[in-house]
C-alpha positions as CSV (number, residue, x, y, z in Angstrom):
1,X,0.1,0.1,0.0
2,X,0.9,3.4,-0.1
3,X,3.9,5.2,2.1
4,X,4.0,8.4,3.9
5,X,7.1,9.6,4.7
6,X,7.5,12.6,7.3
7,X,11.0,14.6,7.4
8,X,11.8,15.5,11.0
9,X,7.9,16.3,12.0
10,X,7.9,18.5,15.0
11,X,4.4,18.8,16.1
12,X,3.1,16.1,17.9
13,X,-0.6,16.3,17.0
14,X,0.1,16.6,13.4
15,X,2.2,13.2,13.4
16,X,-0.7,11.9,15.8
17,X,-3.7,12.6,13.3
18,X,-1.2,11.3,10.5
19,X,-0.8,8.5,12.1
20,X,-4.7,8.0,12.6
21,X,-4.8,8.9,8.8
22,X,-2.4,5.8,7.8
23,X,-4.0,3.5,10.0
24,X,-7.5,4.3,8.3
25,X,-6.0,3.9,5.0
26,X,-3.3,1.1,5.3
27,X,-0.8,3.4,4.5
28,X,2.7,3.0,5.9
29,X,4.3,5.9,8.1
30,X,8.0,6.5,7.8
31,X,9.3,9.0,10.2
32,X,13.0,10.3,9.6
33,X,14.9,11.5,12.6
34,X,15.4,13.6,14.6
35,X,11.7,14.4,15.8
36,X,10.7,17.1,17.5
37,X,9.1,15.3,20.4
38,X,9.1,11.9,21.8
39,X,6.8,8.6,20.5
40,X,5.3,8.5,23.8
41,X,4.7,12.5,24.1
42,X,0.7,12.8,25.5
43,X,-0.5,15.1,22.4
44,X,0.8,12.5,19.9
45,X,-0.9,9.6,21.8
46,X,-4.1,11.7,22.2
47,X,-4.2,12.6,18.5
48,X,-3.2,9.1,17.6
49,X,-5.9,7.9,20.1
50,X,-5.9,4.2,20.2
51,X,-4.9,3.7,16.5
52,X,-1.4,3.0,17.1
53,X,-2.1,-0.7,17.1
54,X,-3.6,-0.6,13.8
55,X,-0.4,1.6,12.2
56,X,2.2,0.5,10.3
57,X,5.6,2.6,11.4
58,X,8.7,2.7,10.5
59,X,11.3,4.9,12.2
60,X,14.9,6.2,10.6
61,X,18.0,7.6,11.7
62,X,18.5,9.7,8.7
63,X,17.0,10.5,5.0
64,X,19.5,8.2,3.2
65,X,18.0,5.1,5.6
66,X,14.9,5.9,4.8
67,X,15.4,6.4,1.1
68,X,17.2,3.1,1.0
69,X,14.6,1.0,2.7
70,X,12.2,2.5,-0.1
71,X,14.4,1.2,-3.1
72,X,11.1,-0.4,-4.7
73,X,8.7,2.3,-4.5
74,X,8.4,5.5,-6.7
75,X,9.0,8.5,-4.6
76,X,7.2,11.9,-4.7
77,X,8.4,15.0,-2.6
78,X,5.1,17.2,-1.9
79,X,6.3,20.7,-1.3
80,X,5.2,24.6,-2.2
81,X,7.8,24.1,-4.6
82,X,6.9,21.5,-6.8
83,X,6.2,21.8,-10.2
84,X,3.5,19.1,-10.9
85,X,0.0,19.3,-8.8
86,X,-0.9,16.2,-6.8
87,X,-4.0,15.4,-8.8
88,X,-1.9,15.2,-11.9
89,X,-0.4,12.0,-11.2
90,X,-1.7,8.6,-11.9
91,X,-0.7,6.5,-8.4
92,X,0.3,2.9,-8.0
93,X,-0.1,0.9,-5.0
94,X,3.6,1.4,-3.6
95,X,4.2,5.0,-4.2
96,X,5.6,6.9,-1.7
97,X,5.1,10.8,-0.6
98,X,7.6,12.8,1.4
99,X,6.8,15.7,3.4
100,X,9.0,18.3,5.1
101,X,8.7,19.9,8.7
102,X,6.5,22.1,9.7
103,X,8.6,25.1,10.1
104,X,11.3,24.4,7.6
105,X,9.9,22.2,4.6
106,X,12.2,19.7,2.8
107,X,15.8,21.0,2.9
108,X,17.2,21.9,-0.7
109,X,19.5,18.9,-0.7
110,X,16.9,16.6,-0.1
111,X,14.6,18.4,-2.6
112,X,17.2,18.3,-5.3
113,X,17.3,14.7,-5.8
114,X,13.7,14.5,-7.0
115,X,13.1,15.4,-10.6
116,X,10.3,18.1,-11.4
117,X,7.7,15.5,-12.1
118,X,7.9,14.1,-8.6
119,X,7.9,17.5,-7.0
120,X,4.2,18.0,-6.2
121,X,2.2,20.6,-5.2
122,X,-1.5,21.5,-3.7
123,X,-3.1,24.5,-5.2
124,X,-3.4,27.5,-2.8
125,X,-4.5,31.0,-3.0
126,X,-1.4,33.0,-3.9
127,X,0.6,34.5,-1.3
128,X,-0.3,32.1,1.4
129,X,2.8,29.9,2.5
130,X,1.7,26.2,3.2
131,X,-1.3,24.2,4.7
132,X,-1.2,22.4,8.0
133,X,1.2,19.1,7.6
134,X,-1.9,16.4,8.4
135,X,-4.3,18.5,5.9
136,X,-1.2,18.2,3.5
137,X,-0.8,14.4,4.1
138,X,-4.5,13.9,3.9
139,X,-5.0,15.8,0.7
140,X,-2.7,13.8,-1.4
141,X,-3.3,10.0,0.2
142,X,-6.8,10.3,-0.3
143,X,-6.4,11.3,-3.7
144,X,-4.2,8.4,-4.3
145,X,-5.9,5.9,-2.5
146,X,-9.1,7.1,-4.3
147,X,-7.1,6.5,-8.0
148,X,-6.9,3.0,-6.5
149,X,-10.1,2.3,-5.9
150,X,-10.1,2.9,-2.2
151,X,-8.3,-1.1,-1.8
152,X,-8.1,-2.1,1.3
153,X,-5.0,-4.6,0.8
154,X,-3.1,-3.8,4.0
155,X,1.0,-4.2,4.3
156,X,2.0,-6.7,7.1
């Protein structure tokens, strides 16, 4: 199934909400350290509620380790600097979506490793900075999952 990658997430409730989203869509969640919180943070647990047991979660020391674990997947970076709208892609079940941290986004050296057609954006009104991370992840995951017919195949 789909994979969501959070690059150095900082805000526990955002990650908790994304854990819940992944648990309910069957997507695997990859977290790239350093995290701006502990995995047992009360806000993270509250936002994720009791969905942790249903979520497939992988923790990575750095981006290279994470990227190496996903070599069999097509990778997309979701960024305000994206050249292609997220809804203009035909998704496959093993696609993975990389999202940057809430305050910094994705570093230039990470983003540069993605070809232009793998840098996705979500449309917004001009002059706006960005969407909330959990909202952005939801928009992209649900579009990909919709295209896949809301398949319920989960990874084990």
